[in-house]
C-alpha positions in Angstrom: 61.8 119.9 138.4 63.4 116.7 139.7 66.9 115.8 138.6 67.0 113.9 135.3 69.9 111.7 136.4 69.4 108.2 137.6 68.0 108.4 141.1 69.7 105.2 142.2 73.1 106.9 141.6 72.2 109.9 143.7 72.8 110.2 147.4 69.7 110.4 149.6 70.7 114.0 150.4 70.6 115.0 146.7 67.3 113.2 146.1 65.9 115.0 149.2 67.1 118.4 147.9 65.6 117.7 144.5 62.3 116.8 146.0 62.1 120.1 147.9 61.9 122.0 144.6 58.2 121.1 144.3 57.4 123.3 147.3 57.9 126.3 145.1 54.8 125.3 143.1 52.5 125.0 146.2 49.4 127.2 145.9 49.1 128.5 149.5 45.6 129.6 148.8 44.6 126.0 148.3 45.2 125.4 152.0 41.7 126.6 153.0 40.8 123.7 155.3 42.2 124.3 158.7 43.2 120.6 159.2 44.9 120.4 155.9 46.8 123.6 156.5 47.9 122.4 160.0 49.2 119.1 158.6 51.0 120.9 155.8 52.7 123.4 158.1 53.6 120.9 160.7 55.2 118.7 158.0 57.1 121.8 156.6 58.3 122.7 160.1 59.5 119.2 161.0 61.2 118.8 157.6 63.0 122.1 158.1 64.1 121.1 161.5 65.5 117.7 160.4 67.1 119.3 157.3 68.8 122.0 159.4 70.1 119.4 161.9 71.5 117.3 159.0 73.3 120.3 157.6 74.5 122.1 160.7 74.4 119.4 163.4 72.8 119.8 166.7 72.1 123.5 167.3 74.7 125.3 169.4 72.8 128.5 169.0 69.2 128.5 167.8 69.7 131.6 165.9 72.2 130.1 163.4 70.1 126.9 163.0 66.8 128.7 162.5 67.9 131.6 160.4 70.3 130.0 157.9 67.9 127.6 156.2 64.7 128.5 154.5 62.4 126.9 151.9 60.7 128.7 149.0 57.0 127.7 149.4 54.7 129.1 146.8 57.2 131.9 146.1 57.5 132.9 149.8 60.5 132.2 152.0 59.9 130.2 155.2 62.4 129.4 158.0 62.2 128.0 161.5 62.5 131.5 162.9 
């Protein structure tokens, strides 16, 4: 569920985090088509990469960057690792 507060008063970071909540509702079984699945997972990967870089800065060690942030997608945790 997206935040009920006025989106113009929220920071871009808060709006971004609110938008990520919809990933919990993704039905992974609906990604039957290989091209659709590839596009979805590439977008998830790149979003995680940008999000982790925003939170932690450029990675000093890949382990920290890749292991500390994960998304709940369809009830399953996914990280860059």
